mmCIF file of the C-alpha atoms, coordinates in Angstrom:
data_MODEL
# 
_entry.id   MODEL 
# 
loop_
_atom_site.group_PDB 
_atom_site.id 
_atom_site.type_symbol 
_atom_site.label_atom_id 
_atom_site.label_alt_id 
_atom_site.label_comp_id 
_atom_site.label_asym_id 
_atom_site.label_entity_id 
_atom_site.label_seq_id 
_atom_site.pdbx_PDB_ins_code 
_atom_site.Cartn_x 
_atom_site.Cartn_y 
_atom_site.Cartn_z 
_atom_site.occupancy 
_atom_site.B_iso_or_equiv 
_atom_site.pdbx_formal_charge 
_atom_site.auth_seq_id 
_atom_site.auth_comp_id 
_atom_site.auth_asym_id 
_atom_site.auth_atom_id 
_atom_site.pdbx_PDB_model_num 
ATOM 1  C CA . MET A 1 1  ? -6.968  31.362  -10.670 1.00 0.00 ? 1  MET A CA 1 
ATOM 2  C CA . SER A 1 2  ? -8.586  29.042  -12.816 1.00 0.00 ? 2  SER A CA 1 
ATOM 3  C CA . GLN A 1 3  ? -7.868  25.302  -12.642 1.00 0.00 ? 3  GLN A CA 1 
ATOM 4  C CA . GLN A 1 4  ? -5.675  25.672  -16.151 1.00 0.00 ? 4  GLN A CA 1 
ATOM 5  C CA . ASP A 1 5  ? -3.371  28.305  -14.417 1.00 0.00 ? 5  ASP A CA 1 
ATOM 6  C CA . GLU A 1 6  ? -3.451  26.053  -11.353 1.00 0.00 ? 6  GLU A CA 1 
ATOM 7  C CA . LEU A 1 7  ? -2.246  23.237  -13.276 1.00 0.00 ? 7  LEU A CA 1 
ATOM 8  C CA . THR A 1 8  ? 0.392   25.283  -15.349 1.00 0.00 ? 8  THR A CA 1 
ATOM 9  C CA . ALA A 1 9  ? 1.768   26.417  -11.957 1.00 0.00 ? 9  ALA A CA 1 
ATOM 10 C CA . MET A 1 10 ? 2.199   22.748  -10.650 1.00 0.00 ? 10 MET A CA 1 
ATOM 11 C CA . ARG A 1 11 ? 3.830   21.765  -13.663 1.00 0.00 ? 11 ARG A CA 1 
ATOM 12 C CA . GLN A 1 12 ? 6.115   25.174  -13.590 1.00 0.00 ? 12 GLN A CA 1 
ATOM 13 C CA . HIS A 1 13 ? 6.860   23.859  -9.803  1.00 0.00 ? 13 HIS A CA 1 
ATOM 14 C CA . VAL A 1 14 ? 7.621   20.080  -10.514 1.00 0.00 ? 14 VAL A CA 1 
ATOM 15 C CA . ASP A 1 15 ? 9.563   21.169  -13.299 1.00 0.00 ? 15 ASP A CA 1 
ATOM 16 C CA . GLU A 1 16 ? 11.795  23.415  -10.534 1.00 0.00 ? 16 GLU A CA 1 
ATOM 17 C CA . LEU A 1 17 ? 11.658  20.678  -7.933  1.00 0.00 ? 17 LEU A CA 1 
ATOM 18 C CA . THR A 1 18 ? 13.060  18.282  -10.696 1.00 0.00 ? 18 THR A CA 1 
ATOM 19 C CA . ARG A 1 19 ? 16.165  20.991  -11.520 1.00 0.00 ? 19 ARG A CA 1 
ATOM 20 C CA . ARG A 1 20 ? 16.922  21.408  -7.934  1.00 0.00 ? 20 ARG A CA 1 
ATOM 21 C CA . VAL A 1 21 ? 17.328  18.068  -7.392  1.00 0.00 ? 21 VAL A CA 1 
ATOM 22 C CA . GLY A 1 22 ? 19.583  17.019  -10.499 1.00 0.00 ? 22 GLY A CA 1 
ATOM 23 C CA . ARG A 1 23 ? 21.514  19.839  -9.040  1.00 0.00 ? 23 ARG A CA 1 
ATOM 24 C CA . LEU A 1 24 ? 21.506  18.234  -5.619  1.00 0.00 ? 24 LEU A CA 1 
ATOM 25 C CA . GLU A 1 25 ? 22.770  14.847  -7.280  1.00 0.00 ? 25 GLU A CA 1 
ATOM 26 C CA . GLN A 1 26 ? 25.579  16.548  -8.922  1.00 0.00 ? 26 GLN A CA 1 
ATOM 27 C CA . ALA A 1 27 ? 26.733  18.401  -6.027  1.00 0.00 ? 27 ALA A CA 1 
ATOM 28 C CA . LEU A 1 28 ? 26.727  15.095  -4.387  1.00 0.00 ? 28 LEU A CA 1 
ATOM 29 C CA . GLU A 1 29 ? 28.506  13.525  -7.314  1.00 0.00 ? 29 GLU A CA 1 
ATOM 30 C CA . ALA A 1 30 ? 30.936  16.083  -6.806  1.00 0.00 ? 30 ALA A CA 1 
ATOM 31 C CA . ALA A 1 31 ? 31.558  15.827  -2.942  1.00 0.00 ? 31 ALA A CA 1 
ATOM 32 C CA . LEU A 1 32 ? 31.944  11.653  -2.881  1.00 0.00 ? 32 LEU A CA 1 
ATOM 33 C CA . GLY A 1 33 ? 34.814  11.939  -5.777  1.00 0.00 ? 33 GLY A CA 1 
ATOM 34 C CA . GLY A 1 34 ? 32.805  11.414  -9.097  1.00 0.00 ? 34 GLY A CA 1 
ATOM 35 C CA . ALA A 1 35 ? 31.089  8.211   -7.660  1.00 0.00 ? 35 ALA A CA 1 
ATOM 36 C CA . PRO A 1 36 ? 27.656  8.201   -8.534  1.00 0.00 ? 36 PRO A CA 1 
ATOM 37 C CA . PRO A 1 37 ? 24.948  8.491   -5.385  1.00 0.00 ? 37 PRO A CA 1 
ATOM 38 C CA . ALA A 1 38 ? 23.551  5.084   -4.474  1.00 0.00 ? 38 ALA A CA 1 
ATOM 39 C CA . ARG A 1 39 ? 20.107  4.734   -5.242  1.00 0.00 ? 39 ARG A CA 1 
ATOM 40 C CA . PRO A 1 40 ? 17.539  2.672   -2.971  1.00 0.00 ? 40 PRO A CA 1 
ATOM 41 C CA . ALA A 1 41 ? 16.639  -0.663  -4.425  1.00 0.00 ? 41 ALA A CA 1 
ATOM 42 C CA . ALA A 1 42 ? 12.777  -0.793  -5.594  1.00 0.00 ? 42 ALA A CA 1 
ATOM 43 C CA . PRO A 1 43 ? 10.866  -3.187  -3.394  1.00 0.00 ? 43 PRO A CA 1 
ATOM 44 C CA . GLY A 1 44 ? 10.626  -6.824  -4.294  1.00 0.00 ? 44 GLY A CA 1 
ATOM 45 C CA . PRO A 1 45 ? 7.195   -8.718  -4.386  1.00 0.00 ? 45 PRO A CA 1 
ATOM 46 C CA . PRO A 1 46 ? 6.669   -10.122 -0.714  1.00 0.00 ? 46 PRO A CA 1 
ATOM 47 C CA . ALA A 1 47 ? 7.916   -13.332 0.535   1.00 0.00 ? 47 ALA A CA 1 
ATOM 48 C CA . PRO A 1 48 ? 5.199   -15.942 0.248   1.00 0.00 ? 48 PRO A CA 1 
ATOM 49 C CA . ARG A 1 49 ? 3.468   -17.572 3.549   1.00 0.00 ? 49 ARG A CA 1 
ATOM 50 C CA . ASP A 1 50 ? 3.054   -20.859 4.070   1.00 0.00 ? 50 ASP A CA 1 
ATOM 51 C CA . LEU A 1 51 ? -0.474  -21.933 2.934   1.00 0.00 ? 51 LEU A CA 1 
ATOM 52 C CA . VAL A 1 52 ? -2.590  -23.611 5.469   1.00 0.00 ? 52 VAL A CA 1 
ATOM 53 C CA . THR A 1 53 ? -4.457  -26.645 3.978   1.00 0.00 ? 53 THR A CA 1 
ATOM 54 C CA . ILE A 1 54 ? -8.525  -26.369 4.801   1.00 0.00 ? 54 ILE A CA 1 
ATOM 55 C CA . PRO A 1 55 ? -10.197 -29.719 4.513   1.00 0.00 ? 55 PRO A CA 1 
ATOM 56 C CA . ASP A 1 56 ? -13.439 -30.042 2.490   1.00 0.00 ? 56 ASP A CA 1 
ATOM 57 C CA . THR A 1 57 ? -14.951 -32.159 4.552   1.00 0.00 ? 57 THR A CA 1 
ATOM 58 C CA . PRO A 1 58 ? -17.814 -30.523 6.777   1.00 0.00 ? 58 PRO A CA 1 
ATOM 59 C CA . TYR A 1 59 ? -17.147 -29.375 10.142  1.00 0.00 ? 59 TYR A CA 1 
ATOM 60 C CA . ASP A 1 60 ? -18.430 -31.024 13.437  1.00 0.00 ? 60 ASP A CA 1 
ATOM 61 C CA . SER A 1 61 ? -21.896 -29.463 13.834  1.00 0.00 ? 61 SER A CA 1 
ATOM 62 C CA . THR A 1 62 ? -21.043 -29.670 17.607  1.00 0.00 ? 62 THR A CA 1 
ATOM 63 C CA . LEU A 1 63 ? -19.122 -26.366 17.151  1.00 0.00 ? 63 LEU A CA 1 
ATOM 64 C CA . TRP A 1 64 ? -22.224 -24.636 16.158  1.00 0.00 ? 64 TRP A CA 1 
ATOM 65 C CA . THR A 1 65 ? -24.689 -25.650 18.724  1.00 0.00 ? 65 THR A CA 1 
ATOM 66 C CA . ASP A 1 66 ? -24.852 -22.618 21.048  1.00 0.00 ? 66 ASP A CA 1 
ATOM 67 C CA . SER A 1 67 ? -23.972 -19.821 18.393  1.00 0.00 ? 67 SER A CA 1 
ATOM 68 C CA . ASP A 1 68 ? -26.057 -16.921 16.730  1.00 0.00 ? 68 ASP A CA 1 
ATOM 69 C CA . ASP A 1 69 ? -26.466 -16.478 13.359  1.00 0.00 ? 69 ASP A CA 1 
ATOM 70 C CA . GLU A 1 70 ? -24.164 -13.554 12.779  1.00 0.00 ? 70 GLU A CA 1 
ATOM 71 C CA . GLY A 1 71 ? -26.519 -10.417 11.696  1.00 0.00 ? 71 GLY A CA 1 
ATOM 72 C CA . LEU A 1 72 ? -29.927 -12.170 12.572  1.00 0.00 ? 72 LEU A CA 1 
ATOM 73 C CA . GLY A 1 73 ? -29.852 -12.126 16.681  1.00 0.00 ? 73 GLY A CA 1 
ATOM 74 C CA . ALA A 1 74 ? -30.437 -15.080 18.585  1.00 0.00 ? 74 ALA A CA 1 
ATOM 75 C CA . ARG A 1 75 ? -32.644 -18.407 17.409  1.00 0.00 ? 75 ARG A CA 1 
ATOM 76 C CA . ASP A 1 76 ? -35.248 -18.019 19.713  1.00 0.00 ? 76 ASP A CA 1 
ATOM 77 C CA . ARG A 1 77 ? -36.025 -14.502 18.785  1.00 0.00 ? 77 ARG A CA 1 
ATOM 78 C CA . ARG A 1 78 ? -37.362 -12.839 15.238  1.00 0.00 ? 78 ARG A CA 1 
ATOM 79 C CA . ALA A 1 79 ? -35.033 -10.761 13.145  1.00 0.00 ? 79 ALA A CA 1 
ATOM 80 C CA . PRO A 1 80 ? -35.830 -7.217  12.720  1.00 0.00 ? 80 PRO A CA 1 
# 
């Protein structure tokens, strides 16, 4: 089957699905006495988080005394 044939078949399947969903909506509307079915609300933007202020002052250098440089290994050894 060629790609064009597959696309045509897919469009036909989507059209059939759309028709069936429409029929289901009509049947549900009739069963509920003419009231349209409630549609779920679209999700809104996420709630803003509390912002954390990061100071511009330099960090205390004692925080880094025993740390290794990430990706470079220990300070007393050669990097690969």
